[in-house]
C-alpha positions, 0 to 999 in steps of 0.5 A, spaced: 533 499 522 530 506 523 531 509 516 529 502 513 523 503 517 521 509 515 523 507 506 518 501 508 512 505 510 514 511 505 513 505 499 506 502 503 504 509 502 506 512 495 503 505 493 497 506 496 495 513 494 498 510 487 493 505 487 487 507 492 482 511 488 481 518 490 473 518 491 475 513 497 479 517 501 474 522 502 467 522 504 463 528 502 463 533 509 458 539 511 464 541 515 471 540 515 475 541 522 480 537 525 476 532 529 472 529 523 478 530 518 479 522 520 472 521 522 468 516 519 474 515 513 473 507 512 480 508 507 484 512 513 482 509 518 484 501 516 490 504 513 492 508 520 490 502 524 494 497 520 501 502 520 500 501 527 500 492 525 506 493 522 509 496 527 507 491 532 509 485 526 516 488 527 518 488 534 514 482 535 518 478 529 525 479 533 529 480 527 536 478 529 541 485 526 544 480 521 537 478 519 534 486 519 541 487 515 539 482 510 532 486 510 535 492 509 540 491 503 533 487 499 530 493 500 536 497 498 537 492 492 531 493 489 529 501 490 531 503 484 526 498 481 519 500 487 521 507 485 521 506 478 514 502 479 511 507 485 512 513 479 510 509 474 503 508 478 502 515 479 503 517 473 498 512 470 494 513 476 492 521 474 493 519 466 486 515 469 483 522 472 485 526 468 481 521 463 475 521 468 475 528 470 476 530 463 471 536 461 467 531 456 470 525 459 471 519 453 470 512 455 475 509 450 481 516 453 478 511 461 479 504 458 485 506 455 489 510 461 486 504 465 488 498 461 495 501 462 496 502 469 493 494 470 499 492 466 504 496 471 499 494 477 501 487 474 509 489 474 508 491 481 505 485 483 511 480 480 516 486 483 512 484 490 512 478 489 520 477 488 522 481 494 517 477 499 521 472 496 527 474 498 525 477 505 522 472 508 527 466 506 530 469 511 526 468 516 525 461 521 519 458 520 517 461 526 517 468 524 514 466 517 508 463 521 507 470 524 507 474 518 502 469 514 498 470 521 499 478 520 498 478 513 491 474 514 489 478 520 490 485 514 485 482 510 480 481 514 480 487 517 480 490 509 474 484 508 471 488 515 472 495 511 469 493 506 463 491 510 463 498 514 463 501 507 458 499 503 454 499 509 454 506 508 
């Protein structure tokens, strides 16, 4: 189970890294010291807070060993697709950033790179939906309610982080 948990965290982290623009990760700081690396970084704060919530959800769901095995099998069976999707998004993100950071940026090239990435984001969303349908079917109605509440709470924390980010 711990392996599956770490794999899921890896996938979540990889997807976050693949999609979140680098400019949102950090704001310029006049000095860098270990304590200040995570200060006033709304996206980092949000990710850390929500990773903790994922851990709480996992404990609160009270999954049976059978459910854990079934979910692990779903993730294992879809691992090649997940990995391919994450790697493709990561590669496309690099192309977008290269176009943006070019010495003489070309708006057409930037838009083309983003359009290509957008198609892959749609593919990733479809894959996520398929995996969600497979895993949610394993859960009891009460567990499904807990997951829905959790996702609602995560969305609320994202909304809150964006409000705080805008206020800066």
